[in-house]
C-alpha positions as CSV (number, residue, x, y, z in Angstrom):
1,M,-6.8,-14.2,11.9
2,I,-5.5,-15.3,8.5
3,R,-6.4,-13.3,5.4
4,R,-7.4,-15.9,2.9
5,V,-9.5,-15.1,-0.2
6,G,-10.9,-17.2,-2.9
7,V,-9.5,-16.8,-6.4
8,A,-12.5,-17.6,-8.6
9,G,-15.1,-15.3,-10.0
10,S,-13.7,-11.9,-9.0
11,A,-14.6,-9.2,-11.5
12,A,-11.9,-7.0,-9.9
13,A,-9.3,-9.6,-10.8
14,V,-9.4,-8.8,-14.5
15,M,-8.0,-5.3,-14.0
16,G,-4.7,-4.0,-12.6
17,T,-1.1,-3.3,-12.2
18,M,0.9,-2.2,-9.2
19,M,2.9,0.8,-8.4
20,A,6.4,0.9,-9.8
21,G,9.7,1.0,-8.1
22,C,11.3,-1.7,-10.1
23,A,14.0,-1.0,-12.8
24,A,12.4,-0.6,-16.2
25,S,13.0,1.9,-19.0
26,K,10.4,4.4,-20.1
27,N,8.6,4.0,-23.4
28,A,10.5,6.6,-25.3
29,S,8.0,6.6,-28.2
30,Y,5.0,7.2,-26.0
31,V,3.1,10.5,-26.5
32,A,0.4,11.3,-23.9
33,P,-3.0,12.3,-25.2
34,V,-4.3,15.7,-24.3
35,T,-7.0,14.4,-22.0
36,P,-7.5,10.9,-20.5
37,E,-9.4,8.4,-22.6
38,C,-11.5,7.1,-19.8
39,A,-11.7,7.2,-16.0
40,W,-9.7,5.0,-13.6
41,P,-8.2,2.6,-16.2
42,I,-6.2,0.5,-13.8
43,A,-7.1,-1.0,-10.5
44,T,-5.1,-3.1,-8.1
45,N,-6.3,-5.0,-5.0
46,A,-5.9,-8.3,-3.2
47,Q,-7.6,-10.3,-5.8
48,T,-5.6,-8.9,-8.7
49,I,-2.4,-9.5,-6.8
50,S,-3.4,-13.1,-6.0
51,E,-4.4,-14.1,-9.5
52,N,-1.7,-12.4,-11.7
53,H,2.0,-12.3,-10.7
54,L,2.5,-9.4,-13.1
55,L,0.4,-7.3,-10.8
56,N,2.2,-8.3,-7.6
57,I,5.1,-5.8,-7.5
58,S,6.7,-3.3,-5.1
59,N,5.7,-5.0,-1.8
60,P,1.9,-4.3,-1.9
61,D,-0.4,-4.2,1.1
62,T,-3.2,-6.6,0.4
63,A,-5.7,-4.6,2.6
64,S,-5.4,-1.7,0.1
65,D,-7.4,-1.0,-3.0
66,Y,-5.9,1.4,-5.6
67,W,-7.2,3.1,-8.8
68,L,-4.9,4.9,-11.1
69,M,-5.5,7.5,-13.9
70,A,-2.9,9.3,-15.9
71,F,-3.3,12.7,-17.6
72,S,-1.3,15.1,-19.8
73,V,-0.3,18.5,-18.3
74,Q,-2.0,21.2,-20.4
75,N,-2.5,25.0,-19.9
76,G,-5.9,25.6,-18.4
77,L,-6.7,21.9,-17.8
78,R,-8.9,21.1,-14.8
79,I,-9.9,17.7,-13.6
80,T,-12.9,17.5,-11.3
81,L,-13.6,14.5,-9.0
82,S,-17.1,14.2,-7.6
83,G,-17.4,11.3,-5.1
84,H,-18.7,9.9,-1.9
85,Y,-16.7,9.2,1.3
86,P,-16.2,5.4,1.2
87,A,-16.8,2.9,4.0
88,S,-13.2,2.4,4.8
89,R,-10.5,3.2,7.4
90,Y,-8.6,5.5,5.1
91,M,-8.8,7.1,1.6
92,S,-6.7,9.7,-0.2
93,F,-6.0,11.3,-3.6
94,A,-2.4,11.8,-4.7
95,V,-0.9,13.3,-7.8
96,Y,2.6,12.3,-9.0
97,N,4.9,13.9,-11.5
98,S,6.2,12.1,-14.6
99,H,8.8,10.4,-12.5
100,G,6.3,9.0,-10.0
101,T,7.2,11.4,-7.3
102,P,4.9,13.5,-5.1
103,F,5.5,17.2,-5.0
104,T,4.5,20.6,-3.7
105,T,3.5,23.6,-6.0
106,D,3.0,27.1,-4.6
107,G,2.6,25.7,-1.1
108,V,0.0,23.1,-2.2
109,E,0.9,19.4,-1.5
110,S,0.0,16.8,-4.1
111,T,-1.6,14.5,-1.5
112,L,-5.1,15.1,-0.1
113,T,-6.1,12.8,2.8
114,D,-9.6,12.0,3.8
115,Y,-9.9,14.1,6.9
116,R,-8.8,17.2,4.9
117,I,-11.4,16.8,2.2
118,E,-14.2,19.3,2.8
119,P,-17.8,18.0,2.2
120,D,-20.2,19.4,-0.3
121,P,-23.0,21.6,1.2
122,G,-25.4,19.4,3.1
123,S,-22.9,16.5,3.5
124,I,-20.6,15.5,6.4
125,N,-17.1,14.2,6.2
126,P,-17.1,11.2,8.5
127,W,-13.3,11.7,9.2
128,Q,-14.1,15.2,10.5
129,H,-17.4,14.5,12.5
130,P,-19.2,11.4,13.5
131,A,-21.4,10.3,10.5
132,P,-22.0,7.3,8.3
133,P,-20.0,7.1,5.1
134,G,-21.6,8.2,1.9
135,G,-21.4,12.0,2.1
136,K,-20.4,13.9,-1.0
137,F,-17.3,15.8,-1.9
138,T,-15.7,17.6,-4.9
139,V,-11.9,17.7,-5.5
140,T,-10.3,19.7,-8.3
141,L,-6.8,19.3,-10.0
142,R,-5.6,22.5,-11.5
143,A,-2.3,24.2,-12.4
144,D,-3.0,27.4,-10.4
145,A,-3.9,25.7,-7.1
146,T,-3.4,28.0,-4.1
147,P,-3.3,27.1,-0.3
148,S,-6.4,29.2,0.3
149,E,-8.6,27.0,-1.9
150,I,-10.2,23.9,-0.4
151,N,-10.1,20.4,-2.0
152,T,-7.6,21.5,-4.6
153,L,-4.6,19.5,-5.9
154,P,-1.8,20.8,-8.2
155,L,-1.6,19.2,-11.6
156,A,2.2,19.3,-11.8
157,P,5.3,21.0,-10.4
158,R,5.8,24.6,-11.5
159,G,7.5,24.8,-14.9
160,T,6.4,21.4,-16.1
161,P,6.3,21.4,-19.9
162,V,2.9,21.1,-21.6
163,G,2.3,17.5,-22.7
164,T,4.2,15.9,-19.8
165,A,2.3,13.0,-18.3
166,G,1.1,13.0,-14.6
167,L,-0.6,10.4,-12.5
168,L,-3.5,10.4,-10.1
169,F,-4.0,7.8,-7.4
170,L,-7.1,7.0,-5.4
171,R,-6.1,4.9,-2.3
172,V,-8.5,3.1,0.0
173,Y,-7.3,1.0,3.0
174,A,-9.2,-1.5,5.1
175,S,-12.5,-1.2,3.3
176,A,-15.6,-2.4,5.0
177,Q,-16.8,-3.6,1.6
178,T,-16.5,-7.3,0.8
179,S,-15.4,-6.6,-2.7
180,P,-13.6,-3.6,-4.3
181,D,-16.3,-3.8,-7.0
182,T,-18.8,-2.3,-4.6
183,I,-16.7,0.8,-3.8
184,S,-18.2,3.8,-5.6
185,L,-15.4,5.5,-7.6
186,P,-15.5,9.3,-8.0
187,A,-17.0,10.6,-11.2
188,V,-14.3,12.4,-13.4
189,S,-14.9,15.5,-15.4
190,I,-12.3,17.2,-17.7
191,T,-12.4,20.9,-18.5
192,F,-10.1,22.0,-21.3
193,K,-10.3,25.1,-23.5
194,G,-13.5,26.1,-21.8
195,V,-15.3,22.9,-22.6
196,S,-16.2,20.4,-19.8
197,K,-17.0,16.7,-20.4
198,P,-17.5,13.7,-18.2
199,L,-15.2,10.7,-18.6
200,L,-16.8,7.3,-18.9
201,A,-15.5,4.5,-16.8
202,C,-12.8,2.5,-18.5
203,P,-14.0,-1.0,-19.6
204,A,-12.9,-3.9,-17.5
205,T,-11.0,-6.4,-19.6
206,A,-8.8,-9.5,-18.9
207,T,-5.7,-7.4,-19.8
208,P,-6.3,-3.6,-19.7
209,T,-5.3,-2.0,-23.0
210,G,-5.6,1.3,-24.8
211,A,-4.2,4.8,-24.5
212,A,-5.4,5.3,-20.9
213,V,-3.5,2.2,-19.7
214,Q,-0.4,3.2,-21.7
215,E,-0.4,6.6,-19.9
216,V,-0.3,4.9,-16.5
217,L,2.5,2.4,-17.5
218,H,4.5,5.3,-18.9
219,V,4.5,7.3,-15.7
220,L,5.2,4.1,-13.6
221,G,8.3,3.5,-15.8
222,L,6.9,0.1,-17.0
223,P,7.2,-1.1,-20.6
224,A,4.2,-0.6,-22.9
225,N,3.7,-4.4,-23.1
226,Y,4.2,-5.0,-19.4
227,L,0.7,-6.4,-18.8
228,Q,1.2,-8.9,-21.6
229,S,4.8,-10.0,-21.0
230,G,6.1,-8.6,-17.8
231,L,9.5,-7.0,-17.3
232,P,12.2,-7.2,-20.0
233,K,14.9,-9.8,-19.7
234,T,17.4,-7.1,-18.9
235,A,15.7,-6.2,-15.6
236,A,17.8,-6.3,-12.4
237,P,19.0,-9.8,-11.4
238,P,17.4,-11.4,-8.4
239,A,18.9,-10.9,-5.0
240,K,21.0,-13.9,-3.9
241,P,19.8,-15.8,-0.8
242,G,22.2,-15.6,2.2
243,A,23.0,-18.2,4.8
244,A,19.9,-20.0,6.2
245,G,18.7,-18.6,9.5
246,T,20.0,-15.1,9.2
247,I,18.2,-11.9,10.2
248,V,19.0,-8.2,9.4
249,P,16.8,-6.5,12.1
250,F,14.1,-3.9,11.4
251,A,15.3,-0.4,10.4
252,V,14.4,2.5,8.1
253,Y,16.4,2.8,4.9
254,P,16.8,5.8,2.7
255,A,14.1,6.0,0.1
256,G,14.8,6.5,-3.5
257,M,13.1,8.9,-5.9
258,G,9.9,7.8,-7.6
259,G,8.0,4.7,-6.8
260,T,4.7,6.6,-6.2
261,V,5.3,6.6,-2.4
262,D,2.3,7.2,-0.1
263,A,3.1,10.4,1.8
264,D,1.0,9.2,4.7
265,I,3.0,6.0,5.3
266,A,6.4,5.2,6.6
267,Y,8.1,1.8,6.4
268,L,10.3,-0.3,8.7
269,S,12.0,-3.3,7.0
270,A,13.9,-6.4,8.0
271,T,15.6,-9.0,5.8
272,V,15.6,-12.7,6.7
273,V,16.6,-16.1,5.2
274,P,14.5,-18.9,6.9
275,P,16.4,-21.7,8.7
276,Q,16.0,-25.2,7.4
277,N,15.6,-26.9,10.8
278,G,11.9,-26.2,11.3
279,D,12.4,-23.1,13.5
280,V,10.0,-20.1,13.0
281,L,10.5,-16.4,13.0
282,V,9.0,-14.7,16.0
283,I,8.3,-10.9,15.9
284,R,7.2,-9.3,19.1
285,G,6.3,-5.7,20.0
286,E,3.7,-3.4,21.6
287,A,0.8,-2.7,19.2
288,P,0.0,1.0,18.5
289,S,-3.7,1.8,19.1
290,T,-5.8,2.4,15.9
291,P,-9.5,3.1,15.2
292,K,-11.7,0.1,15.6
293,G,-13.4,-1.4,12.6
294,N,-13.3,-0.6,8.9
295,N,-15.5,2.5,8.8
296,P,-14.4,6.2,8.9
297,A,-13.9,7.8,12.3
298,P,-13.0,11.4,13.2
299,W,-9.2,12.0,13.0
300,P,-7.1,12.4,15.0
301,G,-8.9,10.3,17.5
302,T,-8.7,10.9,21.2
303,S,-6.9,7.6,22.0
304,D,-5.5,6.5,18.6
305,D,-1.7,6.3,18.0
306,L,-2.0,5.6,14.3
307,R,-4.7,5.4,11.7
308,Y,-3.5,2.0,10.5
309,W,-0.6,-0.3,10.6
310,S,0.4,-3.6,9.0
311,I,3.1,-6.1,8.4
312,C,3.7,-8.0,5.1
313,D,6.1,-10.8,4.2
314,D,7.6,-10.1,0.7
315,L,10.1,-11.9,-1.5
316,R,13.2,-9.7,-1.5
317,P,14.3,-10.2,-5.2
318,P,12.8,-7.7,-7.7
319,P,10.0,-7.0,-8.2
320,T,9.5,-7.6,-4.5
321,P,6.1,-9.4,-4.5
322,V,4.2,-10.1,-1.4
323,V,4.1,-13.8,-0.6
324,V,1.0,-15.5,-2.1
325,N,0.4,-19.2,-1.2
326,R,-2.3,-21.3,-2.9
327,L,-3.8,-23.7,-0.4
328,P,-5.1,-27.2,-1.1
329,D,-8.7,-26.0,-0.6
330,G,-8.3,-23.6,-3.6
331,K,-8.1,-20.5,-1.4
332,V,-5.1,-18.1,-1.2
333,D,-3.1,-17.0,1.8
334,E,-1.7,-13.5,1.2
335,A,1.2,-12.7,3.6
336,C,-0.1,-9.4,5.0
337,R,-1.8,-8.8,8.3
338,Y,-3.1,-5.5,9.5
339,D,-3.8,-4.2,13.0
340,S,-7.3,-5.6,13.6
341,Q,-6.2,-9.0,12.3
342,L,-3.6,-9.4,15.0
343,T,-4.1,-11.2,18.3
344,L,-2.9,-9.1,21.3
345,D,-2.1,-10.3,24.8
346,Q,-3.4,-8.6,28.0
347,D,-0.6,-6.1,27.8
348,G,-1.3,-5.1,24.3
349,Y,1.6,-6.9,22.7
350,Y,1.4,-8.8,19.4
351,T,3.4,-12.0,18.6
352,I,3.7,-12.5,14.8
353,V,5.1,-16.0,13.9
354,V,6.4,-16.5,10.4
355,G,6.5,-20.1,9.3
356,T,5.4,-22.6,6.6
357,E,1.8,-23.3,5.8
358,A,2.4,-26.8,7.2
359,Q,3.1,-25.1,10.6
360,S,0.1,-22.8,10.5
361,A,-2.2,-24.9,12.7
362,S,0.5,-25.4,15.3
363,I,1.3,-21.7,15.4
364,E,-2.3,-20.6,15.6
365,A,-2.8,-23.0,18.5
366,I,-0.3,-21.0,20.6
367,P,-2.1,-18.4,22.7
368,G,-1.6,-14.9,21.4
369,A,0.2,-15.9,18.1
370,T,-0.7,-14.6,14.7
371,F,0.5,-16.7,11.7
372,L,2.3,-15.1,8.7
373,P,3.5,-17.4,6.0
374,F,6.8,-17.9,4.2
375,S,6.5,-18.8,0.5
376,T,5.5,-22.4,-0.3
377,A,7.1,-22.1,-3.7
378,E,10.4,-20.5,-2.6
379,P,11.0,-21.5,1.0
380,T,14.7,-20.8,1.0
381,Q,14.5,-17.4,-0.7
382,L,15.6,-14.0,0.8
383,Y,12.6,-12.3,2.4
384,K,11.8,-8.7,3.2
385,L,9.4,-8.0,6.1
386,N,7.8,-4.6,5.8
387,M,5.9,-2.9,8.6
388,R,3.8,0.1,7.7
389,N,2.7,3.0,10.0
390,M,0.0,5.3,8.6
391,L,-0.9,8.8,9.9
392,P,0.5,9.0,13.4
393,S,-1.3,11.1,15.9
394,P,0.7,14.3,16.8
395,D,1.1,12.9,20.3
396,F,2.5,9.5,19.2
397,H,6.2,10.0,19.2
398,N,7.1,6.3,18.7
399,A,5.9,6.1,15.1
400,I,8.1,4.9,12.2
401,Q,7.8,8.4,10.7
402,N,10.1,9.7,13.5
403,V,12.9,7.1,12.9
404,P,16.0,8.3,11.0
405,A,16.4,6.7,7.6
406,N,19.9,5.5,8.3
407,G,19.5,1.8,8.1
408,K,20.4,1.3,11.8
409,P,18.2,-1.0,13.9
410,S,19.5,0.7,17.0
411,S,18.1,4.1,15.8
412,A,14.7,2.5,15.2
413,A,14.7,0.8,18.5
414,A,15.6,4.0,20.3
415,V,12.7,6.0,18.8
416,M,10.1,3.3,18.9
417,G,10.8,1.9,22.3
418,P,8.4,-0.9,23.2
419,Y,6.7,-0.6,19.7
420,Y,9.9,-1.7,18.0
421,P,9.4,-5.2,16.5
422,R,12.1,-7.5,17.9
423,A,12.7,-10.6,15.8
424,A,14.4,-13.9,16.4
425,F,14.3,-17.5,15.1
426,C,12.9,-19.9,17.6
427,S,11.7,-23.5,17.8
428,L,8.0,-24.1,18.1
429,A,8.6,-26.0,21.3
430,T,10.3,-23.1,23.0
431,L,7.7,-20.7,21.7
432,A,4.9,-22.9,23.0
433,S,6.4,-23.5,26.4
434,G,8.1,-20.2,27.2
435,G,6.2,-17.7,25.1
436,A,7.5,-15.1,22.7
437,N,9.8,-13.4,25.2
438,A,11.7,-16.7,25.6
439,C,12.5,-16.3,21.8
440,V,13.3,-12.6,21.5
441,A,15.0,-12.0,24.8
442,G,18.3,-10.3,24.2
443,T,17.5,-9.2,20.6
444,T,17.7,-5.6,19.4
């Protein structure tokens, strides 16, 4: 059940950055070009996160694959995306303004999710009707998008000045492909002043450079030299670890502006500092039902609560990277597990056990337990556990999306009921002999 990937020979690992949310100043001297230089200049995925710490920021989910492309808002500009529905659990397009924030223009939202993307004539959308992936679609970004048009996204909020930078995301979650390199990216065509031209794919280099990359970094609020040197020395100081063995239970906290948030996902977070006596962190709750496998399925499903959910163990100090441990055999253990990677008991409950890599074998030997690692390099650090809920069914009222963003665990527990993740530190002996309930009994 452990997601471990090799770190050698991945072509995808030579590209990337991750969505912002960290404190960094804009590049004030940057001027966006009229049209993008090339298509999809920056990619981020599990391999890029594992191999380059500069790409591991803003608590990423390692089951996701992202591609980013910036553009300059211009009168009459249209961007056309021609692609194929991928073999994955989820995909979406999202447009962000110059501050990295989603928006709505004239009643048209800036996110378009898979099941809402109408197919080209003769094709079938596998999130609308049972069908294999691969059907064709066409999506257009334009300033004058209206709700009556299909597959149309707004370029920018109404009144955005000409020349302002915007950002387009392609997100794919839980891909059935063994490598993101095999995912077919949509072709991009630009129409400006009556002339249409296709964009060539951006070259893959060890450190992406060029105007197309600078556009993306600018909108994300990252310095122009970020991929070479990281954040400036004046970035926010690291969070200070608390007393060993402390837990701030799961809750939903108010979200700040920017950060290129995914409109289809809501987050539940807990903060912990590991004990130093060998105890592990036990997280217990009922698992929402999700589609089986990693291929598209009609949504909403007849018996699915969520499209996808996951939990990741991140280091709390900025830039909030997901834990990545390099193992003696040369592989990597990334501290994210998503729904189909979790072991469930006969009642449909999961038991996630967060411990050290040295404890992994003992944890995995406990029936029903799924191992999630603390950092090998920073074992006493402050950690942030993030649980994601994606696209709840209209009939599933226990989703994180329905929890008030007030930072109160009691509010989250009241809404989520048995699906709320109760957490407690526990000895491996108690867990092995009494089960997870012996560890979390009496917790929030």
